[in-house]
A tleap script that builds the chain and sets N, CA, C and O, in Angstrom:
source leaprc.protein.ff14SB
mol = sequence {
  NMET LYS LYS LYS ILE ALA ALA ALA LEU VAL
  PHE ALA VAL LEU ALA SER GLY VAL LEU PHE
  LEU GLU ASP ALA SER GLY VAL GLN ARG ALA
  ALA ILE GLY GLY GLU VAL THR TRP VAL ILE
  GLU PRO GLY VAL ARG VAL GLU GLU GLY GLY
  ALA LEU LEU ARG VAL ALA ALA LEU SER GLY
  GLY GLU ALA VAL ALA ALA ARG ALA SER VAL
  ARG GLY VAL VAL ARG GLU THR GLY ILE SER
  VAL GLY SER HIE VAL LYS LYS GLY ASP PHE
  VAL ALA LYS ILE LYS LYS CGLU
}
set mol.1.N position { -14.270 -3.186 -24.281 }
set mol.1.CA position { -14.622 -2.050 -23.432 }
set mol.1.C position { -15.916 -2.325 -22.675 }
set mol.1.O position { -16.015 -2.041 -21.482 }
set mol.2.N position { -16.917 -2.885 -23.380 }
set mol.2.CA position { -18.192 -3.176 -22.727 }
set mol.2.C position { -18.017 -4.234 -21.645 }
set mol.2.O position { -18.700 -4.192 -20.622 }
set mol.3.N position { -17.100 -5.190 -21.866 }
set mol.3.CA position { -16.860 -6.227 -20.869 }
set mol.3.C position { -16.247 -5.630 -19.605 }
set mol.3.O position { -16.580 -6.038 -18.493 }
set mol.4.N position { -15.348 -4.659 -19.785 }
set mol.4.CA position { -14.727 -4.013 -18.630 }
set mol.4.C position { -15.756 -3.236 -17.822 }
set mol.4.O position { -15.739 -3.264 -16.591 }
set mol.5.N position { -16.640 -2.551 -18.506 }
set mol.5.CA position { -17.683 -1.785 -17.826 }
set mol.5.C position { -18.630 -2.732 -17.091 }
set mol.5.O position { -19.002 -2.482 -15.944 }
set mol.6.N position { -19.015 -3.820 -17.760 }
set mol.6.CA position { -19.904 -4.802 -17.131 }
set mol.6.C position { -19.237 -5.421 -15.912 }
set mol.6.O position { -19.872 -5.588 -14.871 }
set mol.7.N position { -17.955 -5.761 -16.038 }
set mol.7.CA position { -17.228 -6.346 -14.913 }
set mol.7.C position { -17.148 -5.358 -13.753 }
set mol.7.O position { -17.305 -5.751 -12.598 }
set mol.8.N position { -16.907 -4.087 -14.044 }
set mol.8.CA position { -16.841 -3.065 -13.002 }
set mol.8.C position { -18.185 -2.908 -12.297 }
set mol.8.O position { -18.232 -2.741 -11.078 }
set mol.9.N position { -19.269 -2.962 -13.052 }
set mol.9.CA position { -20.605 -2.856 -12.468 }
set mol.9.C position { -20.900 -4.051 -11.565 }
set mol.9.O position { -21.436 -3.890 -10.469 }
set mol.10.N position { -20.550 -5.247 -12.029 }
set mol.10.CA position { -20.768 -6.451 -11.226 }
set mol.10.C position { -19.971 -6.356 -9.933 }
set mol.10.O position { -20.484 -6.660 -8.856 }
set mol.11.N position { -18.721 -5.936 -10.042 }
set mol.11.CA position { -17.884 -5.788 -8.855 }
set mol.11.C position { -18.492 -4.781 -7.886 }
set mol.11.O position { -18.529 -5.027 -6.680 }
set mol.12.N position { -18.965 -3.659 -8.398 }
set mol.12.CA position { -19.550 -2.625 -7.546 }
set mol.12.C position { -20.792 -3.138 -6.825 }
set mol.12.O position { -20.987 -2.858 -5.642 }
set mol.13.N position { -21.620 -3.880 -7.528 }
set mol.13.CA position { -22.833 -4.421 -6.911 }
set mol.13.C position { -22.473 -5.434 -5.830 }
set mol.13.O position { -23.045 -5.412 -4.740 }
set mol.14.N position { -21.523 -6.321 -6.131 }
set mol.14.CA position { -21.113 -7.314 -5.137 }
set mol.14.C position { -20.460 -6.655 -3.924 }
set mol.14.O position { -20.718 -7.046 -2.786 }
set mol.15.N position { -19.624 -5.667 -4.167 }
set mol.15.CA position { -18.954 -4.965 -3.069 }
set mol.15.C position { -19.965 -4.248 -2.183 }
set mol.15.O position { -19.833 -4.263 -0.959 }
set mol.16.N position { -20.965 -3.624 -2.780 }
set mol.16.CA position { -21.969 -2.931 -1.973 }
set mol.16.C position { -22.785 -3.920 -1.162 }
set mol.16.O position { -23.210 -3.600 -0.052 }
set mol.17.N position { -23.010 -5.109 -1.690 }
set mol.17.CA position { -23.719 -6.146 -0.945 }
set mol.17.C position { -22.948 -6.570 0.275 }
set mol.17.O position { -23.538 -6.797 1.331 }
set mol.18.N position { -21.642 -6.683 0.158 }
set mol.18.CA position { -20.795 -7.044 1.294 }
set mol.18.C position { -20.871 -5.958 2.357 }
set mol.18.O position { -20.905 -6.264 3.549 }
set mol.19.N position { -20.897 -4.702 1.946 }
set mol.19.CA position { -20.985 -3.603 2.907 }
set mol.19.C position { -22.277 -3.674 3.699 }
set mol.19.O position { -22.288 -3.406 4.900 }
set mol.20.N position { -23.366 -4.033 3.035 }
set mol.20.CA position { -24.640 -4.116 3.730 }
set mol.20.C position { -24.691 -5.313 4.669 }
set mol.20.O position { -25.415 -5.287 5.665 }
set mol.21.N position { -23.926 -6.368 4.364 }
set mol.21.CA position { -23.894 -7.539 5.223 }
set mol.21.C position { -23.065 -7.292 6.473 }
set mol.21.O position { -23.298 -7.920 7.506 }
set mol.22.N position { -22.102 -6.387 6.391 }
set mol.22.CA position { -21.266 -6.063 7.544 }
set mol.22.C position { -22.125 -5.417 8.626 }
set mol.22.O position { -22.932 -4.534 8.338 }
set mol.23.N position { -21.954 -5.849 9.846 }
set mol.23.CA position { -22.704 -5.319 10.959 }
set mol.23.C position { -22.101 -3.994 11.389 }
set mol.23.O position { -21.097 -3.966 12.101 }
set mol.24.N position { -22.705 -2.906 10.963 }
set mol.24.CA position { -22.161 -1.574 11.225 }
set mol.24.C position { -22.102 -1.264 12.716 }
set mol.24.O position { -21.274 -0.457 13.140 }
set mol.25.N position { -22.964 -1.890 13.523 }
set mol.25.CA position { -22.947 -1.598 14.949 }
set mol.25.C position { -21.699 -2.166 15.621 }
set mol.25.O position { -21.391 -1.799 16.755 }
set mol.26.N position { -20.978 -3.055 14.940 }
set mol.26.CA position { -19.759 -3.622 15.485 }
set mol.26.C position { -18.532 -2.775 15.248 }
set mol.26.O position { -17.460 -3.088 15.765 }
set mol.27.N position { -18.662 -1.697 14.470 }
set mol.27.CA position { -17.534 -0.805 14.190 }
set mol.27.C position { -17.430 0.204 15.327 }
set mol.27.O position { -18.389 0.909 15.642 }
set mol.28.N position { -16.250 0.259 15.937 }
set mol.28.CA position { -16.029 1.128 17.088 }
set mol.28.C position { -15.095 2.274 16.701 }
set mol.28.O position { -14.108 2.066 15.996 }
set mol.29.N position { -15.408 3.473 17.161 }
set mol.29.CA position { -14.616 4.667 16.830 }
set mol.29.C position { -14.192 5.390 18.109 }
set mol.29.O position { -14.828 5.263 19.154 }
set mol.30.N position { -13.117 6.142 18.001 }
set mol.30.CA position { -12.584 6.883 19.147 }
set mol.30.C position { -13.511 8.040 19.518 }
set mol.30.O position { -14.020 8.744 18.647 }
set mol.31.N position { -13.722 8.224 20.811 }
set mol.31.CA position { -14.538 9.329 21.309 }
set mol.31.C position { -13.690 10.577 21.555 }
set mol.31.O position { -14.193 11.698 21.486 }
set mol.32.N position { -12.399 10.375 21.842 }
set mol.32.CA position { -11.466 11.488 22.043 }
set mol.32.C position { -10.150 11.131 21.361 }
set mol.32.O position { -9.912 9.974 21.013 }
set mol.33.N position { -9.307 12.126 21.177 }
set mol.33.CA position { -8.024 11.906 20.527 }
set mol.33.C position { -6.863 11.951 21.493 }
set mol.33.O position { -7.014 12.327 22.655 }
set mol.34.N position { -5.696 11.559 20.994 }
set mol.34.CA position { -4.486 11.607 21.788 }
set mol.34.C position { -3.501 10.543 21.373 }
set mol.34.O position { -3.732 9.808 20.413 }
set mol.35.N position { -2.388 10.461 22.104 }
set mol.35.CA position { -1.378 9.440 21.845 }
set mol.35.C position { -1.816 8.129 22.484 }
set mol.35.O position { -2.117 8.094 23.677 }
set mol.36.N position { -1.853 7.061 21.710 }
set mol.36.CA position { -2.338 5.763 22.174 }
set mol.36.C position { -1.335 5.127 23.133 }
set mol.36.O position { -0.156 4.979 22.810 }
set mol.37.N position { -1.822 4.750 24.325 }
set mol.37.CA position { -0.981 4.085 25.325 }
set mol.37.C position { -1.328 2.608 25.472 }
set mol.37.O position { -0.507 1.820 25.941 }
set mol.38.N position { -2.543 2.230 25.075 }
set mol.38.CA position { -2.993 0.841 25.168 }
set mol.38.C position { -4.141 0.624 24.192 }
set mol.38.O position { -4.992 1.496 24.017 }
set mol.39.N position { -4.157 -0.547 23.559 }
set mol.39.CA position { -5.266 -0.920 22.677 }
set mol.39.C position { -5.565 -2.397 22.881 }
set mol.39.O position { -4.651 -3.204 23.051 }
set mol.40.N position { -6.831 -2.746 22.864 }
set mol.40.CA position { -7.244 -4.142 23.049 }
set mol.40.C position { -6.767 -4.985 21.872 }
set mol.40.O position { -6.641 -4.485 20.755 }
set mol.41.N position { -6.504 -6.247 22.121 }
set mol.41.CA position { -6.008 -7.158 21.082 }
set mol.41.C position { -7.159 -7.895 20.401 }
set mol.41.O position { -8.174 -8.176 21.039 }
set mol.42.N position { -7.014 -8.211 19.119 }
set mol.42.CA position { -8.016 -9.047 18.444 }
set mol.42.C position { -8.135 -10.398 19.155 }
set mol.42.O position { -7.152 -10.938 19.661 }
set mol.43.N position { -9.350 -10.927 19.181 }
set mol.43.CA position { -9.609 -12.204 19.824 }
set mol.43.C position { -10.101 -12.090 21.255 }
set mol.43.O position { -10.552 -13.074 21.840 }
set mol.44.N position { -10.017 -10.893 21.822 }
set mol.44.CA position { -10.438 -10.675 23.207 }
set mol.44.C position { -11.951 -10.442 23.249 }
set mol.44.O position { -12.499 -9.696 22.437 }
set mol.45.N position { -12.611 -11.091 24.205 }
set mol.45.CA position { -14.053 -10.916 24.406 }
set mol.45.C position { -14.263 -9.647 25.236 }
set mol.45.O position { -13.565 -9.424 26.225 }
set mol.46.N position { -15.223 -8.823 24.832 }
set mol.46.CA position { -15.515 -7.576 25.546 }
set mol.46.C position { -16.995 -7.494 25.888 }
set mol.46.O position { -17.846 -8.049 25.194 }
set mol.47.N position { -17.271 -6.800 26.954 }
set mol.47.CA position { -18.641 -6.495 27.352 }
set mol.47.C position { -18.982 -5.093 26.858 }
set mol.47.O position { -18.089 -4.279 26.619 }
set mol.48.N position { -20.255 -4.818 26.707 }
set mol.48.CA position { -20.671 -3.475 26.338 }
set mol.48.C position { -20.153 -2.489 27.376 }
set mol.48.O position { -20.349 -2.695 28.574 }
set mol.49.N position { -19.500 -1.427 26.937 }
set mol.49.CA position { -18.932 -0.430 27.841 }
set mol.49.C position { -17.480 -0.686 28.206 }
set mol.49.O position { -16.842 0.153 28.841 }
set mol.50.N position { -16.948 -1.855 27.805 }
set mol.50.CA position { -15.559 -2.177 28.113 }
set mol.50.C position { -14.586 -1.309 27.327 }
set mol.50.O position { -14.870 -0.910 26.197 }
set mol.51.N position { -13.438 -1.020 27.929 }
set mol.51.CA position { -12.422 -0.176 27.296 }
set mol.51.C position { -11.800 -0.894 26.098 }
set mol.51.O position { -11.477 -2.080 26.168 }
set mol.52.N position { -11.638 -0.159 25.002 }
set mol.52.CA position { -10.988 -0.661 23.795 }
set mol.52.C position { -9.673 0.048 23.524 }
set mol.52.O position { -8.780 -0.510 22.887 }
set mol.53.N position { -9.554 1.280 24.007 }
set mol.53.CA position { -8.411 2.118 23.669 }
set mol.53.C position { -8.191 3.142 24.778 }
set mol.53.O position { -9.141 3.733 25.292 }
set mol.54.N position { -6.923 3.345 25.140 }
set mol.54.CA position { -6.575 4.388 26.104 }
set mol.54.C position { -5.560 5.320 25.471 }
set mol.54.O position { -4.725 4.901 24.669 }
set mol.55.N position { -5.645 6.601 25.846 }
set mol.55.CA position { -4.702 7.604 25.356 }
set mol.55.C position { -4.095 8.344 26.548 }
set mol.55.O position { -4.655 8.346 27.644 }
set mol.56.N position { -2.951 8.965 26.315 }
set mol.56.CA position { -2.307 9.760 27.353 }
set mol.56.C position { -3.189 10.958 27.689 }
set mol.56.O position { -3.662 11.670 26.803 }
set mol.57.N position { -3.398 11.163 28.983 }
set mol.57.CA position { -4.215 12.285 29.447 }
set mol.57.C position { -3.320 13.468 29.799 }
set mol.57.O position { -2.143 13.290 30.113 }
set mol.58.N position { -3.872 14.660 29.746 }
set mol.58.CA position { -3.114 15.869 30.078 }
set mol.58.C position { -2.631 15.857 31.524 }
set mol.58.O position { -1.606 16.457 31.846 }
set mol.59.N position { -3.366 15.176 32.389 }
set mol.59.CA position { -3.004 15.133 33.805 }
set mol.59.C position { -1.866 14.156 34.096 }
set mol.59.O position { -1.444 14.021 35.244 }
set mol.60.N position { -1.367 13.475 33.064 }
set mol.60.CA position { -0.264 12.548 33.247 }
set mol.60.C position { -0.676 11.091 33.291 }
set mol.60.O position { 0.179 10.210 33.196 }
set mol.61.N position { -1.952 10.815 33.432 }
set mol.61.CA position { -2.436 9.434 33.457 }
set mol.61.C position { -2.917 8.993 32.082 }
set mol.61.O position { -2.373 9.393 31.053 }
set mol.62.N position { -3.939 8.170 32.092 }
set mol.62.CA position { -4.539 7.684 30.856 }
set mol.62.C position { -6.033 7.954 30.881 }
set mol.62.O position { -6.644 8.047 31.946 }
set mol.63.N position { -6.610 8.077 29.695 }
set mol.63.CA position { -8.054 8.247 29.560 }
set mol.63.C position { -8.560 7.232 28.552 }
set mol.63.O position { -7.900 6.958 27.550 }
set mol.64.N position { -9.740 6.671 28.821 }
set mol.64.CA position { -10.350 5.738 27.872 }
set mol.64.C position { -10.869 6.553 26.698 }
set mol.64.O position { -11.685 7.460 26.865 }
set mol.65.N position { -10.385 6.216 25.509 }
set mol.65.CA position { -10.757 6.960 24.297 }
set mol.65.C position { -11.831 6.259 23.496 }
set mol.65.O position { -12.458 6.875 22.634 }
set mol.66.N position { -12.061 4.966 23.764 }
set mol.66.CA position { -13.106 4.226 23.061 }
set mol.66.C position { -13.599 3.091 23.936 }
set mol.66.O position { -12.814 2.397 24.582 }
set mol.67.N position { -14.918 2.913 23.949 }
set mol.67.CA position { -15.556 1.825 24.693 }
set mol.67.C position { -16.407 1.010 23.730 }
set mol.67.O position { -16.905 1.528 22.731 }
set mol.68.N position { -16.565 -0.257 24.039 }
set mol.68.CA position { -17.370 -1.145 23.204 }
set mol.68.C position { -18.843 -0.753 23.298 }
set mol.68.O position { -19.373 -0.559 24.392 }
set mol.69.N position { -19.488 -0.642 22.159 }
set mol.69.CA position { -20.928 -0.338 22.152 }
set mol.69.C position { -21.756 -1.618 22.105 }
set mol.69.O position { -22.980 -1.575 22.227 }
set mol.70.N position { -21.090 -2.752 21.927 }
set mol.70.CA position { -21.757 -4.048 21.874 }
set mol.70.C position { -20.925 -5.082 22.637 }
set mol.70.O position { -19.741 -4.866 22.897 }
set mol.71.N position { -21.547 -6.192 22.990 }
set mol.71.CA position { -20.851 -7.313 23.616 }
set mol.71.C position { -20.410 -8.251 22.505 }
set mol.71.O position { -21.183 -8.532 21.589 }
set mol.72.N position { -19.168 -8.743 22.575 }
set mol.72.CA position { -18.701 -9.661 21.548 }
set mol.72.C position { -17.208 -9.889 21.605 }
set mol.72.O position { -16.568 -9.700 22.639 }
set mol.73.N position { -16.660 -10.304 20.460 }
set mol.73.CA position { -15.230 -10.596 20.343 }
set mol.73.C position { -14.606 -9.616 19.370 }
set mol.73.O position { -15.141 -9.387 18.286 }
set mol.74.N position { -13.479 -9.038 19.748 }
set mol.74.CA position { -12.765 -8.093 18.886 }
set mol.74.C position { -12.210 -8.869 17.695 }
set mol.74.O position { -11.431 -9.806 17.872 }
set mol.75.N position { -12.608 -8.482 16.484 }
set mol.75.CA position { -12.143 -9.145 15.267 }
set mol.75.C position { -10.927 -8.457 14.679 }
set mol.75.O position { -10.052 -9.110 14.111 }
set mol.76.N position { -10.869 -7.147 14.814 }
set mol.76.CA position { -9.820 -6.370 14.141 }
set mol.76.C position { -9.625 -5.065 14.886 }
set mol.76.O position { -10.576 -4.497 15.422 }
set mol.77.N position { -8.372 -4.587 14.917 }
set mol.77.CA position { -8.092 -3.259 15.462 }
set mol.77.C position { -7.379 -2.440 14.394 }
set mol.77.O position { -6.687 -2.987 13.536 }
set mol.78.N position { -7.554 -1.132 14.455 }
set mol.78.CA position { -6.953 -0.266 13.452 }
set mol.78.C position { -5.985 0.749 14.018 }
set mol.78.O position { -5.586 1.686 13.327 }
set mol.79.N position { -5.607 0.570 15.268 }
set mol.79.CA position { -4.743 1.527 15.968 }
set mol.79.C position { -3.635 0.751 16.660 }
set mol.79.O position { -3.847 -0.385 17.084 }
set mol.80.N position { -2.463 1.348 16.779 }
set mol.80.CA position { -1.366 0.698 17.506 }
set mol.80.C position { -0.835 1.639 18.584 }
set mol.80.O position { -0.959 2.860 18.483 }
set mol.81.N position { -0.245 1.047 19.612 }
set mol.81.CA position { 0.339 1.826 20.711 }
set mol.81.C position { 1.422 2.746 20.149 }
set mol.81.O position { 2.242 2.338 19.327 }
set mol.82.N position { 1.405 3.988 20.609 }
set mol.82.CA position { 2.380 4.978 20.158 }
set mol.82.C position { 1.873 5.847 19.018 }
set mol.82.O position { 2.435 6.909 18.748 }
set mol.83.N position { 0.813 5.403 18.347 }
set mol.83.CA position { 0.252 6.211 17.263 }
set mol.83.C position { -0.658 7.292 17.845 }
set mol.83.O position { -0.937 7.297 19.045 }
set mol.84.N position { -1.110 8.186 17.008 }
set mol.84.CA position { -1.994 9.269 17.427 }
set mol.84.C position { -3.378 8.999 16.848 }
set mol.84.O position { -3.509 8.717 15.657 }
set mol.85.N position { -4.396 9.085 17.675 }
set mol.85.CA position { -5.771 8.862 17.246 }
set mol.85.C position { -6.543 10.171 17.369 }
set mol.85.O position { -6.301 10.968 18.275 }
set mol.86.N position { -7.469 10.376 16.447 }
set mol.86.CA position { -8.353 11.546 16.488 }
set mol.86.C position { -9.778 11.080 16.770 }
set mol.86.O position { -10.125 9.929 16.509 }
set mol.87.N position { -10.587 11.967 17.296 }
set mol.87.CA position { -11.992 11.659 17.534 }
set mol.87.C position { -12.620 11.183 16.222 }
set mol.87.O position { -12.477 11.829 15.184 }
set mol.88.N position { -13.308 10.057 16.283 }
set mol.88.CA position { -13.983 9.513 15.107 }
set mol.88.C position { -13.176 8.495 14.327 }
set mol.88.O position { -13.710 7.844 13.430 }
set mol.89.N position { -11.880 8.341 14.655 }
set mol.89.CA position { -11.050 7.353 13.951 }
set mol.89.C position { -11.524 5.933 14.256 }
set mol.89.O position { -12.010 5.652 15.352 }
set mol.90.N position { -11.378 5.051 13.279 }
set mol.90.CA position { -11.692 3.636 13.457 }
set mol.90.C position { -10.763 3.048 14.507 }
set mol.90.O position { -9.551 3.258 14.461 }
set mol.91.N position { -11.335 2.308 15.454 }
set mol.91.CA position { -10.562 1.669 16.510 }
set mol.91.C position { -10.607 0.155 16.364 }
set mol.91.O position { -9.564 -0.499 16.365 }
set mol.92.N position { -11.813 -0.411 16.238 }
set mol.92.CA position { -11.935 -1.868 16.210 }
set mol.92.C position { -13.257 -2.299 15.601 }
set mol.92.O position { -14.203 -1.518 15.503 }
set mol.93.N position { -13.301 -3.563 15.193 }
set mol.93.CA position { -14.534 -4.210 14.785 }
set mol.93.C position { -14.793 -5.324 15.786 }
set mol.93.O position { -13.901 -6.097 16.136 }
set mol.94.N position { -16.042 -5.383 16.235 }
set mol.94.CA position { -16.444 -6.389 17.211 }
set mol.94.C position { -17.526 -7.259 16.590 }
set mol.94.O position { -18.507 -6.749 16.047 }
set mol.95.N position { -17.347 -8.573 16.669 }
set mol.95.CA position { -18.376 -9.516 16.246 }
set mol.95.C position { -19.318 -9.683 17.421 }
set mol.95.O position { -18.932 -10.192 18.473 }
set mol.96.N position { -20.567 -9.249 17.235 }
set mol.96.CA position { -21.545 -9.304 18.310 }
set mol.96.C position { -21.871 -10.730 18.692 }
set mol.96.O position { -21.871 -11.626 17.849 }
set mol.97.N position { -22.150 -10.935 19.975 }
set mol.97.CA position { -22.576 -12.257 20.477 }
set mol.97.C position { -24.034 -12.208 20.848 }
set mol.97.O position { -24.592 -13.212 21.291 }
savepdb mol mol.pdb
quit
């Protein structure tokens, strides 16, 4: 039992260290919600302010729902076309350059 508790504590400490190493400024979130019509692909280089996600607009067009807050390369996306995104949802992780 003590070994399990010790192992859990070690895991928790190591996991929290990884969280602190992650660059939080590279995490991008949706500014508005809606049905996703386009999302940037992993591996694409983006400039600060570049579009990451578009949603269907009430006027029939599209609206940018998330923009890059940093310059870098998209490492991961968490949204797919056709899904519904809400304000604050995770959109992408960007590795800063």
